C-alpha angles and dihedrals in degrees: 000000000000091000091050089052090048093051092047091047093051091046091054091045090053100036100047098052090037091054092047093051091045090052092049092050092044092050092050091049093047091050092048091052097045100042103019090241116191097171103073094159095052093050101037105027094117093054093044093049093047090049091051092046090049093053094042092052092043090050090049090052090050094050093046093047092046091056091049091046093050092048091049091050090050091050088056094042092243130130118255107243120195093216093056090045092052091055091050092044091047093050093050091046092051091048089052093048091047090053093049094047091048090051093048093044091049091050093049094047094044093045089052093048101040136034133220105201111241098014119128090240092056123088092218093087090055090047091051091048091051090048092051091049090051090051091049091049090049091051095050092042099242 
């Protein structure tokens, strides 16, 4: 059962980032074909930067966790095995992703259900803007 979990964890860790990178590359290529884009950086800089930041932070997590794993194995007089580390790393990564998705999902659902007057997520600022425009139009007779 532990090996099945390890294989599934590693598959998810490879497939999810791989899919995201593939989609980014595919989108850039589609845009270049359809609009003859030559300025990839100007049009996709946010996605590229976020992708780089994701992998830098994920790599930092891997290095940090590897050091902690090796030290823990030394403390117990056991060899540090990469396979065992990958399972631990995968589990902590998936826990982190689960937490982030739960947070984002909660924010989206709550923002859709409730309003905070004046926030950028709330429709009330748009409603107030439309009301002010109507008042201005009425004053100028348009």
